[in-house]
C-alpha positions in Angstrom: 88.3 116.7 87.5 91.2 114.3 88.1 92.9 112.5 85.2 91.4 109.0 84.8 93.5 106.2 86.4 93.7 104.5 83.0 95.6 107.5 81.6 98.3 107.3 84.3 101.5 105.3 84.3 102.0 102.8 87.1 104.4 105.3 88.8 101.8 108.1 88.5 99.1 105.9 90.0 101.4 105.0 92.9 102.2 108.7 93.6 98.5 109.6 93.4 97.6 106.9 95.9 100.4 108.0 98.3 99.2 111.6 98.2 95.5 110.7 98.7 96.5 108.4 101.6 98.5 111.2 103.2 95.8 113.8 102.9 93.2 111.3 104.1 95.3 110.4 107.1 95.9 114.1 108.0 92.1 114.7 107.9 91.5 111.6 110.0 94.1 112.7 112.6 92.6 116.2 112.8 89.1 114.7 113.2 90.2 112.4 115.9 92.2 115.2 117.7 89.0 117.2 117.6 87.1 114.2 119.1 84.6 114.1 116.3 83.0 111.2 114.6 82.7 111.1 110.8 79.0 111.9 111.2 79.7 114.9 113.5 82.3 116.2 111.0 79.8 115.7 108.2 77.2 117.7 110.1 79.7 120.5 110.9 81.2 120.7 107.4 78.4 120.0 105.0 80.5 117.2 103.5 78.7 113.9 103.5 79.9 111.1 105.7 80.5 108.7 102.8 82.7 111.3 101.1 84.7 111.9 104.3 85.1 108.1 104.7 86.4 107.8 101.1 88.8 110.7 101.6 90.1 109.3 104.9 90.7 106.0 103.3 92.6 107.5 100.4 90.0 106.3 97.9 89.0 109.7 96.7 90.6 113.0 95.8 89.4 116.1 97.6 88.0 119.2 96.0 89.5 122.4 97.3 86.1 123.7 98.5 85.6 120.5 100.5 89.1 120.9 102.0 88.2 124.4 103.2 84.9 123.2 104.6 86.5 120.3 106.5 89.4 122.5 107.8 86.9 125.1 109.0 84.8 122.4 110.8 88.0 121.0 112.3 89.1 124.5 113.4 92.2 124.5 111.4 93.4 125.6 108.0 93.7 123.8 104.7 97.4 124.7 104.7 97.8 123.0 108.2 96.1 119.9 106.9 98.3 119.8 103.8 101.4 120.4 105.8 100.5 117.5 108.0 99.9 115.4 104.9 103.2 116.5 103.5 105.1 115.5 106.7 103.4 112.1 106.6 104.3 111.6 103.0 107.9 112.6 103.6 108.3 110.3 106.6 106.9 107.3 104.8 109.0 108.0 101.7 112.1 108.1 104.0 111.2 104.9 105.8 113.9 102.2 105.2 113.0 99.8 102.4 112.8 96.1 103.3 115.4 93.9 101.7 113.8 90.7 100.6 117.1 89.1 99.9 118.0 88.6 103.5 
């Protein structure tokens, strides 16, 4: 079970949100590449559509068993989904920061 938000520092909450967003985006990209709706992915994976929606939006963490189920339904591997998320996370963390003093 994840550590409650209230127990995290602001920096830890920010990192958690960035990670959840990256994993959710990776799952969404894989689902869209497979041309599946959330309902179709839910039927194929056994993970409910509301849970898939929360994961894709970065509003929920994902249990390892659910990650395996989603990966299998998407005809990929958990490691491929996580690698995609990691690439997304790295690219967004390297994005130039806006200077508000211009």
